[in-house]
ZALUM-654983 format. One record per residue (C-alpha): residue in three letters; x, y, z. Coordinates in nm, 3 decimals. Example, Ala and Ser with C-alpha at 12.3 -4.5 7.8 and 13.67 -1.06 7.14 Angstrom:
<recs>
REC  aa    east   north      up
REC ALA   1.230  -0.450   0.780
REC SER   1.367  -0.106   0.714
</recs>
This chain:
<recs>
REC  aa    east   north      up
REC MET   0.000   0.000   0.000
REC SER   0.134   0.343  -0.075
REC VAL  -0.127   0.600   0.035
REC LEU  -0.345   0.593   0.344
REC LEU  -0.633   0.838   0.383
REC LEU  -0.804   0.901   0.717
REC SER  -1.148   1.037   0.634
REC THR  -1.511   0.980   0.721
REC ASP  -1.636   1.193   0.431
REC LEU  -1.731   0.922   0.183
REC LEU  -1.804   1.167  -0.099
REC PHE  -1.468   1.339  -0.076
REC ALA  -1.287   1.008  -0.016
REC SER  -1.426   0.883  -0.347
REC ARG  -1.276   1.190  -0.518
REC VAL  -0.936   1.110  -0.362
REC SER  -0.980   0.748  -0.462
REC GLN  -1.045   0.848  -0.824
REC ALA  -0.729   1.062  -0.832
REC ALA  -0.532   0.769  -0.689
REC ARG  -0.669   0.531  -0.954
REC THR  -0.585   0.778  -1.231
REC ALA  -0.227   0.805  -1.102
REC ASP  -0.208   0.426  -1.055
REC VAL  -0.147   0.466  -0.682
REC ASP  -0.278   0.222  -0.421
REC LEU  -0.509   0.396  -0.174
REC ARG  -0.662   0.267   0.145
REC VAL  -0.926   0.467   0.335
REC VAL  -0.964   0.434   0.712
REC ALA  -1.198   0.608   0.954
REC ASP  -1.005   0.658   1.278
REC THR  -0.671   0.712   1.450
REC ASP  -0.638   0.353   1.571
REC GLN  -0.668   0.221   1.216
REC VAL  -0.400   0.466   1.100
REC LEU  -0.168   0.357   1.381
REC GLN  -0.220  -0.006   1.290
REC HIS  -0.112   0.061   0.930
REC VAL   0.180   0.284   1.029
REC THR   0.331   0.002   1.235
REC ASP   0.272  -0.263   0.967
REC GLU   0.562  -0.391   0.761
REC CYS   0.385  -0.246   0.456
REC SER   0.345   0.102   0.601
REC PRO   0.219   0.374   0.364
REC HIS   0.450   0.614   0.185
REC LEU   0.199   0.896   0.213
REC LEU  -0.054   0.959   0.486
REC ILE  -0.340   1.202   0.424
REC LEU  -0.539   1.323   0.723
REC ASP  -0.882   1.482   0.706
REC LEU  -0.855   1.686   1.025
REC SER  -1.232   1.725   1.045
REC ALA  -1.281   1.349   1.091
REC ALA  -1.425   1.284   1.436
REC ASP  -1.136   1.062   1.545
REC CYS  -0.827   1.223   1.398
REC ASP  -0.563   1.263   1.669
REC VAL  -0.302   1.438   1.457
REC GLN  -0.039   1.460   1.732
REC ARG  -0.061   1.090   1.814
REC ILE  -0.048   0.997   1.447
REC VAL   0.249   1.218   1.358
REC THR   0.441   1.096   1.663
REC ALA   0.386   0.734   1.559
REC VAL   0.480   0.807   1.197
REC ARG   0.805   0.977   1.298
REC ARG   0.898   0.675   1.515
REC SER   0.828   0.434   1.227
REC PRO   1.128   0.264   1.059
REC SER   1.018   0.413   0.725
REC PRO   0.826   0.733   0.807
REC ALA   0.552   0.839   0.567
REC ARG   0.500   1.190   0.439
REC VAL   0.202   1.341   0.622
REC ILE  -0.040   1.580   0.454
REC ALA  -0.327   1.720   0.658
REC TYR  -0.624   1.920   0.537
REC ALA  -0.940   2.082   0.674
REC SER  -1.181   2.356   0.585
REC HIS  -1.027   2.703   0.598
REC ILE  -1.275   2.797   0.872
REC LEU  -1.115   2.535   1.100
REC GLY  -0.799   2.737   1.150
REC SER  -0.728   2.594   1.495
REC LEU  -0.720   2.239   1.351
REC LEU  -0.486   2.351   1.073
REC GLN  -0.259   2.519   1.328
REC ARG  -0.259   2.207   1.547
REC ALA  -0.149   1.999   1.246
REC ARG   0.138   2.241   1.177
REC GLN   0.246   2.224   1.540
REC ALA   0.227   1.842   1.533
REC GLY   0.482   1.840   1.252
REC CYS   0.283   1.747   0.942
REC ASP   0.490   1.780   0.626
REC GLN   0.217   1.979   0.456
REC VAL  -0.099   2.144   0.591
REC LEU  -0.356   2.260   0.338
REC THR  -0.706   2.395   0.336
REC ARG  -0.957   2.155   0.186
REC GLY  -0.978   2.375  -0.125
REC GLN  -0.600   2.374  -0.169
REC PHE  -0.590   1.998  -0.120
REC ALA  -0.873   1.940  -0.370
REC SER  -0.710   2.161  -0.634
REC ARG  -0.373   1.984  -0.594
REC LEU  -0.509   1.632  -0.556
REC ASP  -0.406   1.503  -0.897
REC GLU  -0.061   1.660  -0.861
REC LEU  -0.012   1.506  -0.515
REC MET  -0.105   1.159  -0.640
REC LYS   0.120   1.188  -0.947
REC ASP   0.401   1.310  -0.722
REC GLN   0.348   1.003  -0.501
REC CYS   0.367   0.779  -0.806
REC GLY   0.695   0.946  -0.904
REC ARG   0.839   0.900  -0.554
REC GLU   0.762   0.528  -0.565
REC SER   0.935   0.492  -0.903
REC ALA   1.241   0.674  -0.772
REC GLY   1.243   0.476  -0.445
</recs>
């Protein structure tokens, strides 16, 4: 698996899923922090972790801490609505590699997936 998405927004997750399919990137969608932590500690940990900060159970600090302790740490991108500034700030403070508004994330989705595909080829 190469990309893991934490989201409970099924409509938006399907949009991310379509971008992943187009870029020929494997995507797995999970709904809570515990599921993310389980995948991060797996031997087949993701290369990219995308966090929907507005998901009810998204503990960004706990997730980033676990990712950074992983033998092969994933890149972490977090996003939320621009009106949820405190969540975006918390993600920056937690050490996410990239923190975007939902609009920024949506507009760069194809680029992010293609970039992930390129990273896998180079790696």
